[in-house]
C-alpha positions in Angstrom: 4.7 -18.1 -18.4 1.7 -16.0 -17.6 -0.5 -13.8 -19.8 -2.6 -10.9 -18.6 -5.0 -8.4 -20.1 -4.1 -4.9 -18.8 -4.9 -1.3 -19.4 -1.9 0.9 -18.9 -2.9 4.4 -17.7 -0.3 7.0 -18.4 0.4 10.4 -19.7 1.1 10.6 -23.5 4.5 12.0 -22.7 5.3 8.6 -21.2 4.2 6.5 -24.2 7.7 5.1 -24.6 7.5 3.6 -21.2 4.7 1.3 -22.2 6.9 -0.7 -24.6 9.7 -0.7 -22.0 7.4 -2.0 -19.3 6.0 -4.8 -21.6 9.6 -5.8 -22.7 10.8 -5.8 -19.1 7.9 -8.1 -18.1 8.2 -10.3 -21.2 11.9 -11.1 -20.3 10.6 -12.6 -17.1 7.9 -14.6 -18.8 5.0 -12.3 -18.2 3.2 -11.3 -21.3 0.7 -8.5 -21.1 -1.9 -7.7 -23.7 -2.4 -3.9 -23.4 -5.6 -2.1 -24.3 -4.4 1.4 -23.5 -4.6 4.4 -25.8 -1.1 5.5 -26.9 0.6 7.1 -29.9 0.3 3.8 -31.8 -3.4 3.4 -31.0 -4.6 7.0 -30.9 -8.3 7.8 -30.7 -8.0 11.3 -32.2 -11.3 12.2 -30.6 -12.3 15.5 -28.9 -15.8 14.6 -27.6 -15.4 13.8 -23.9 -18.4 11.3 -23.8 -17.0 9.5 -26.9 -13.5 9.3 -25.3 -14.9 7.9 -22.1 -16.9 5.3 -24.0 -13.7 4.1 -25.7 -11.8 4.1 -22.4 -14.6 2.3 -20.6 -14.6 -0.5 -23.1 -10.8 -0.9 -22.9 -10.8 -0.8 -19.0 -13.7 -3.3 -18.9 -11.7 -5.7 -21.1 -8.7 -5.6 -18.8 -8.3 -7.6 -15.7 -5.7 -5.2 -14.3 -5.1 -1.5 -14.6 -1.4 -0.4 -14.3 -0.8 3.3 -13.7 2.7 4.6 -14.7 3.6 7.3 -12.2 5.9 9.9 -13.6 6.4 13.7 -12.8 3.6 14.4 -15.3 1.0 12.0 -13.8 -0.2 14.0 -10.8 -3.5 15.8 -11.4 -3.9 14.6 -15.0 -7.6 14.5 -15.6 -7.7 11.4 -17.8 -5.4 9.3 -15.6 -7.5 10.3 -12.6 -10.7 9.4 -14.5 -9.3 6.0 -15.6 -8.5 5.1 -12.0 -11.8 6.3 -10.7 -13.6 4.2 -13.3 -11.5 1.1 -12.7 -12.2 1.3 -8.9 -15.9 0.6 -9.6 -14.9 -3.1 -10.2 -13.7 -4.6 -6.9 -12.1 -7.6 -8.7 -10.0 -5.4 -11.0 -6.5 -4.8 -9.6 -5.2 -1.3 -9.7 -1.4 -1.2 -9.7 0.8 1.9 -9.6 4.3 1.5 -11.1 6.9 4.2 -10.5 8.5 5.3 -13.8 12.3 5.2 -13.9 13.8 8.2 -12.2 10.4 9.0 -10.5 12.1 10.1 -7.2 10.1 13.0 -5.8 7.0 12.3 -7.9 3.6 12.6 -6.3 1.1 9.8 -6.5 -2.2 10.8 -8.1 -4.9 11.1 -5.4 -7.2 8.5 -6.9 -4.3 6.1 -7.0 -3.5 6.8 -3.3 -7.1 5.9 -2.5 -7.7 2.9 -4.7 -4.5 1.2 -5.6 -4.0 -2.4 -4.6 -0.2 -2.0 -4.9 2.4 0.6 -5.7 5.7 -0.8 -6.9 9.0 0.3 -8.3 10.2 -0.2 -11.9 11.3 -3.8 -11.3 9.9 -6.8 -13.3 9.6 -9.1 -10.3 7.8 -6.5 -8.2 5.4 -5.6 -11.0 4.7 -9.3 -11.7 4.0 -10.0 -8.0 1.6 -7.0 -8.0 -0.2 -8.3 -11.1 -0.5 -11.7 -9.6 -2.1 -10.4 -6.4 0.6 -9.3 -4.0 -0.4 -6.0 -2.2 3.0 -4.4 -2.0 3.9 -0.8 -1.3 7.3 0.5 -2.5 9.0 3.8 -3.1 10.6 4.5 -6.4 13.9 3.2 -5.2 12.3 -0.1 -4.1 12.4 0.5 -0.4 9.3 -0.4 1.6 6.6 2.3 1.8 4.2 2.7 4.7 1.2 0.3 4.5 -1.7 1.8 2.6 -5.2 1.8 3.9 -7.5 0.8 1.1 -10.9 2.5 0.9 -12.5 -0.2 -1.3 -13.4 -3.7 -0.2 -14.5 -6.5 -2.5 -17.4 -8.5 -1.3 
């Protein structure tokens, strides 16, 4: 069994997918401790600087950032900001996970630039990405063209 501290970046419309993702991984022996903000842990703040300070602390704590990609994810200001912030840490893996039925969805531009992996909604593929495999998949699980990463850890 493996345990991981993660921050799950997502649109609030996709809150239900967080529990489904964690359950799917748990059934395969991968427990994730999630620090994301969702309906069960809302911040109810409106001050942008305050919100960023909360998000920074949660992303700093996490070893990995998982981004759930659904039709609502592209051009979402907070998802983009979370990815941009996470990329400042070369040792923090950024993993895109296609939401179920994500065919035709666009990947957020920061995720295209900084993701270490982009995988389909499959427990084994997500676990492999969490554990360090740089994999590129389309929503249906078929291989995607190799991604050129713009960040390099020293």
